VOMI-454704 format. One record per atom (N, C-alpha, C): residue in one letter; y, x, z. Coordinates in pm, whole numbers, plus 50000, padded with zeros to 5 digits. Atoms other than C-alpha are relative to their C-alpha. Example, Ala and Ser with C-alpha at 12.3 -4.5 7.8 and 13.67 -1.06 7.14 Angstrom:
2
A498815008950000;A495505123050780;A501205009050000;S498814991849994;S498945136750714;S501094992350073;
This chain:
271
M498515002549927;M515749028461878;M500474982050020;N499195011049985;N517748997462044;N501005001449974;L498654999950058;L520818995461831;L501094990550118;L498765005249928;L522488973362116;L500255008650104;N499614993049830;N522129000562414;N500925015549918;S499434985050037;S523889028062133;S501444989849872;P498965007950095;P527249005362000;P500645012649892;E499524991850134;E528379037161781;E499385000449919;L500715003650125;L525309036861592;L500604988749925;L499795014650033;L525549000561562;L501024999049888;D498684999150086;D529059004461431;D499905008149870;R500124989650107;R528289033861194;R499264993549937;L501015006750075;L525369010861045;L500514990049918;A499335012750058;A527378982660987;A500925001849905;A499144995350075;A529938999560824;A499645004349860;A501004996150092;A527259015860600;A499834985849924;H500955012150065;H525368980460519;H501604994549931;A498755006350080;A529388967860404;A499835005749914;L499584992650098;L530098998160202;L498944998049905;G500585000350039;G526968992760070;G498905016949966;T500424984749983;T525939031960129;T498124999750058;L501285002749900;L523039021360381;L498974991249848;R500964999950103;R519989021660107;R498204994750077;G501395004049961;G516029008460132;G499354997350124;G501175007949916;G513609007760422;G501925001050157;A498415005649938;A517569011960639;A500104987049988;R499025008850029;R519158988160482;R499224987550048;R500765015149998;R516228959960501;R499744997750159;R499954999249840;R515688972160892;R500964990450062;F498285008449907;F519788962660986;F499834986349906;E499735014750043;E519418929760743;E499164991850107;T501115005649934;T516068922160950;T500784996950144;L499645001249918;L517688927861270;L501364990950005;A498925008550003;A521078910061193;A499474984049991;R500485015250012;R519138877661127;R499214997850131;R501225007749842;R517258878461483;R501125001850083;N499084995649897;N520338892361660;N501734998049931;A498455006449999;A524128877661657;A500895008350004;T499084986249996;T525308913161808;T499925004549866;V499884991650143;V524498931661472;V500244994149942;R499425008250067;R525078900061284;R501775001549984;A498635004549959;A528768897961429;A500425016049934;A499704982450047;A528858938961368;A500025000549815;G499884999050151;G528288936460973;G500994986649962;L498815006550025;L530398908260938;L501555004750006;I498484992950006;I533368923061069;I500495011149916;W499744991750115;W533158955660865;W499924992949861;R499755009350103;R532788930060564;R500864998349986;E498655005450005;E536068914860621;E500995010850000;R499334989850028;R537548948160710;R499885005949825;F499964993350166;F536578964260353;F500414987949885;A499185008250076;A537228929360225;A501605003749903;S498915006649950;S540758929260338;S500725014349954;M499194988150074;M541358967560195;M500105002649869;T500324996650138;T539958964259883;T501274993849888;E498695008250068;E542848941759777;E501595009849999;L499274988149990;L544938974559807;L499885011449888;Q500524989250163;Q542878993359513;Q500184993149883;S499715010950112;S543858985359194;S498975003949923;A501675001350052;A540848977658948;A499875011949889;G500034986950085;G539569011358743;G498914992049909;Q500585000950136;Q538009010858415;Q498515008349986;P500854985650034;P534699030058330;P500214999249880;S500044988850115;S534739053458020;S499574986149886;P500245009950088;P534119031057700;P498605007349953;N501364996950020;N530879054557661;N499234995150071;V501065004749930;V529449040957922;V499534988949940;W500035012950046;W529629005957794;W499054998749862;K500724997050133;K528529020357445;K498565003850032;R501365001749911;R525199032157618;R499454993050066;I500695012649961;I524589001757795;I499844991849907;E500795012150079;E524458981857540;E499205005149850;N500994991850054;N522629006657302;N498474999650087;L501124997649938;L519929009257574;L499694984350005;L500005012350016;L520228972057588;L499804992249901;G500475005750126;G519788964057235;G498375006849987;A500994993750076;A516898987557220;A499134992750107;Q501175003149909;Q515128970357540;Q499364982549946;S500735006350059;S515198938857369;S499505000549826;A500414993850109;A513978953357066;A498284996549994;P501925002749987;P509748941457013;P499535015150043;A500714992749955;A509068975257008;A500805014550097;A499794992649931;A510858992557260;A498945010150098;S500754993249895;S509279021357461;S499795001250116;A500104997949835;A508229028957808;A501015011550010;K498984992549966;K510519057357795;K501534995150027;E498755005950027;E513469039657651;E500364990750169;A500015014049906;A512699009557956;A500505009250106;A499964989749917;A512289042358177;A501745008950020;M498854994750010;M515709053958067;M501074990150071;L498765006649960;L517659023058118;L499704998850138;G500675001849844;G516259018858490;G500815011350036;K499684992249957;K517109049058556;K502165002549983;L498595003250035;L520819040358385;L500614988750102;R499625014249905;R520999011558592;R500025006150197;R499724991249872;R520529031358909;R501065007650034;G498514992849997;G523229056958859;G501414994249981;L499145010749985;L525529031758753;L500004991950128;G499945009149874;G525039009959076;G500435014050106;L499794990649960;L525109045559250;L501435003849988;W498864997650084;W528319054759032;W500904989450108;R499075008849978;R529889021059176;R500304997950149;G500485000049860;G528789024059514;G500455012450071;A498934986049942;A530309059659567;A501185000049935;A498815004750042;A533389047359389;A500794990250090;L499525003149872;L534099022459610;L500145000850115;G499584999249891;G533539034359881;G501045012450052;G498444992350018;G536289066759797;G500894992750027;A499475009250015;A537979036859730;A500835000950145;L499975005849811;L537859020960097;L500395010150075;A499474987649906;A537779051260253;A501965009549991;S498374992649985;S541619064260110;S500894990250012;A499165009649950;A542679029560151;A500244998550143;A499865000049844;A541739030260515;A500685010750038;A499534989549923;A543229063260581;A501844993849932;V498995001050005;V546419053660425;V500194986150078;V499205007149900;V546689021160596;V499865006550146;V500154995549869;V545959036660902;V501025008050040;G499194990449964;G548439062560853;G501134995449980;V498685005050038;V551189039060739;V500504990750153;N499045010749893;N550989015361056;N500075011750131;L499984988949839;L550289051061311;L501765006449976;S498704993750021;S553609059761148;S500744989450057;R499145014149972;R555179022561168;R500094999950187;E500425003249839;E553949022661546;E501075016150043;V498974987749953;V555229058861642;V501754995049993;T498435005650027;T559039050861472;T499954987850107;S499385011349900;S558839015461690;S500485005350156;R500084998149851;R557889034662005;R501305005850010;D498674994349985;D560539058461940;D501354994950004;G498645010950023;G563459032361853;G499344992750142;Q499895001049858;Q562299018362162;Q499935004750142;L499264993049844;L562439041762397;L500985007450000;A498714997850026;A565519056162255;A500984989950044;Q499415016949995;Q566859016862314;Q500474999850181;V500204997449860;V565669022162675;V500775008850056;R499174985849964;R567249056362755;R501254996149987;Q498845002050020;Q570279043362611;Q501084984950088;Q498995010549870;Q570859007662835;Q499515009150142;G500164989249843;G569549033263143;G501545005750039;S498514992349976;S572529054963086;S501014991649975;Q498635009950000;Q574849023663054;Q499934996250104;L500475011449905;L573149006463313;L500805006150074;A499884988749890;A573649035763561;A501935002950000;A498694997649949;A577289042563458;A501024985950036;Q499655009149976;Q578179006063465;Q499904996650165;T500174997349868;T576609008363830;T501045008050059;A498914988049947;A578869037463882;A501454998650027;Q498505011049987;Q582099016563764;Q500134993250160;L500395008549906;L580908990563971;L500335003850104;A499504989349889;A580769012064288;A500995000650065;A498364995949950;A584029027364292;A500844989249989;R499045012550011;R585738994664187;R499914991950135;M499584999249941;M584378982164475;M499975003650115;Q499274996049877;Q585059007264726;Q501375005449968;G499064998750034;G588469006364574;G500684985750056;M499565015649993;M588748964364671;M500264999250133;P499395000849856;P590588955364993;P499124990150080;E500945006949892;E588178938965257;E500804994150088;I499195007349912;I590648911165358;I498764994050144;Q500725005849863;Q589388901865743;Q500844991150089;Y499085009649937;Y592608887265857;Y501084995349904;V499345006850109;V595288863965664;V501074991850126;A499375012049911;A598638846565804;A500964998349937;V499405004650092;V600968825065646;V501624996750071;L499275005349929;L604338825365802;L501044994749932;A498765008950053;A606968802565772;A501284997850097;D498805002549921;D610498791765872;D499764989950123;D499815015849899;D611798762666131;D499224990949903;K500465011550061;K611048739565851;K498404995649963;A501934999550036;A607018748165791;A499815005149886;A500204998650129;A608398762265444;A499215016449998;A500354985850007;A606188795465377;A500675002949937;S499414994550056;S607868823665310;S499245015249981;M501014985750021;M605408851465345;M498535001850010;L501094998449973;L601798860765304;L499525012250049;V499874983949934;V600468884765510;V498095001849989;T501684994649969;T596658899365472;T499785013550071;F500194987749937;F595398927365657;F498255005949962;D500884996350022;D592398952165544;D499505007850084;P500544988349894;P590568970665801;P499525012049949;K500774986450067;K588508991965568;K501385007749969;H498454989850070;H592059007265437;H500854999150093;N498774999749926;N593809000565719;N501394995349962;M499044997750127;M596368987465475;M500624981450080;L499585014050016;L598518953465559;L501004999449895;T499385006550123;T600158934265253;T500744986150041;L499115011249984;L602828913665253;L500544993549906;K499455004650113;K604048889164991;K500804990849989;R499225008250042;R606988870864922;R499794983149963;V500295015050073;V606378831964861;V500904994550020;G498535010849976;G609638817664949;G500905004649906;A498404988850060;A613298823864813;A500885007450089;F499344997149866;F614728840565104;F500065015149976;Q499854985650043;Q616228873965026;Q501135004850078;E498654992649873;E617938895065317;E501075006049915;A499074997950050;A621418906565258;A499705019949995;A499944983850034;A622268943665170;A500115009450116;D499314988749869;D623268957365517;D498734993050118;K501075002549893;K620208938365693;K498375001549950;S501804995450069;S616198943065683;S498984991250107;L500695008749884;L613408921765797;L499065009450083;Q500794991549921;Q611168934066077;Q498994992550045;L501285006249952;L607288923366116;L499745006150123;W500534995649889;W606148920866454;W498604992050059;A501295008149963;A602998911066621;A500484998150128;L499965005849863;L603298887466943;L498394998150022;P500945001449875;P600488896667209;P499814986950071;P500205012649967;P598708869867387;P500785008250157;S498954999149823;S600808886967751;S500975015749919;G499164991850036;G603848908467700;G500925001249870;G498315002950060;G606868915267493;G499085001949870;P500594995350108;P606308919567084;P500125011149933;R499744991550086;R605658949466861;R499944999749911;S499675001050164;S606868960766568;S498985008349943;L500984991450091;L604588968366314;L500925010549823;G499684994350154;G607108982166037;G501504989149974;V498985005150041;V610388973265852;V499954998449891;L500555003050188;L609918958465511;L501065002349905;G499344998850093;G611308966465225;G500554989849917;G499025011450064;G613278945664959;G498974996949853;Q500835002450082;Q610098947264701;Q499414979850032;A500555009849955;A608198914664646;A498534999950051;V500944994349848;V605028927964822;V500455015250032;I499494987949829;I605038954265110;I498845002649995;K501394991349942;K602198975165166;K500315009850138;M500004990349881;M602148990365513;M498525003950061;V501644996149907;V599409012365755;V500544994050116;A500155009849859;A598108994266050;A498955006550017;A501415001849957;A595309003266259;A499774986450021;E500085013750031;E593378975566279;E499784998350140;G499705002249832;G593568977966689;G500974993850026;E498745002049952;E596968969066638;E499944985549951;V500325015250099;V596038933766449;V499104993450044;K500815005449973;K593008923166539;K499934986950147;E499805005249861;E593828914066928;E501354994049982;M499025007950000;M597368896366794;M499894983349924;P500185019650105;P597128855366769;P501015001149907;A498825006250099;A600418855266564;A500865011849974;L498764987150046;L603258877866369;L500774991149982;A498684999450035;A606858875566314;A500825005049935;I499604989350063;I609368887366087;I501884991350077;S499094996749946;S612798890866247;S501295003649915;L499334995650088;L616248894366082;L501065012850079;E499924988449926;E617478929766188;E501335010049932;P498904990350074;P620618956666123;P498855010849887;K500644988250098;K619728980965800;K499145005750085;G501244987449955;G616329005265877;G499214987950151;G501075003049881;G615338980266185;G500445004050152;V499574995349867;V615808982466559;V499015008650032;P500554988749985;P614799015666716;P498464997350038;A501735000349899;A610849017366866;A500274998450143;G500315002049869;G609879005267194;G501274990850037;S499375010949957;S612688976767194;S499294985749908;G500105015850082;G612638941467087;G500244997849872;P498755005050115;P614228920166801;P500784997250049;T498725003049956;T617648914566831;T500734989749891;G499155016250065;G618548890866572;G499154988149968;P500875010550004;P616888859666498;P498895002449893;V500944999950049;V613528850766410;V499444992949894;L500135005250102;L613178840166070;L498584992250002;F501795006650050;F609228831966000;F498955007650091;K501084999949886;K606148832966244;K499094988449919;G501075010250015;G602628819566199;G498275004050099;A501304995949918;A599378823166343;A499035008949922;L500614994750069;L596998852666254;L498364995749997;L501185003949996;L593718842066163;L498665012749943;Q500624989350035;Q590638862166127;Q498564993449869;T500525010050110;T588618852365802;T499115012449872;T500184993850129;T586918864465460;T500564995049883;L499825005450160;L588468863465132;L499875008549870;
């Protein structure tokens, strides 16, 4: 059989050769193939390195004192001039048995060490993967929550498309006006020091290209005033103005009755 066509068999033979359990003609044939073929030689070297690294995990073992005593006795008998053929045969058998015992012990130790190493590595890998998966899930949940919060925040943010700075006759800014067509909201912020008297009101007017001023509402005394207005009432107006009127403003359908205190151009933009 060509081992190169059977990678699984080659791997098993290389492992057995490295362990020392491949014996006799099979071991000699494997070594002959290894000398001739780099692939077979590499498989043997790989398994030798694997088992060499795992033997470091196995504590050293000591044979029984009786084993050493029998070896000493047999060696002494072998060195005597009158050593018998029977004793020599027993010594050879003992040596072969001792070799088998060492090979079996080493194989068992290596197999146990390999099982421990594989088990520990698998346990660590599973724990690591579980931790990574939990972390990914947590990050995904946090990202989803942050995305929802951001979407809600963006939904509530004003979309400013129109802005005007209303100034007095000396060009001193007194009122900043912005319009958010997304929410149909006019926002006016006092930026000057003017404050109307208690019996007076400020009224906001849209100044169309033609025709008379159109009232957009009466302002309160707050520093920031918000008023509802349709986009159609604002976007076609080139300018805005604020007049000083009696308390509560003038009736609907009439124009300003008091002096125009502040005015300015309405510009379409994005802030």
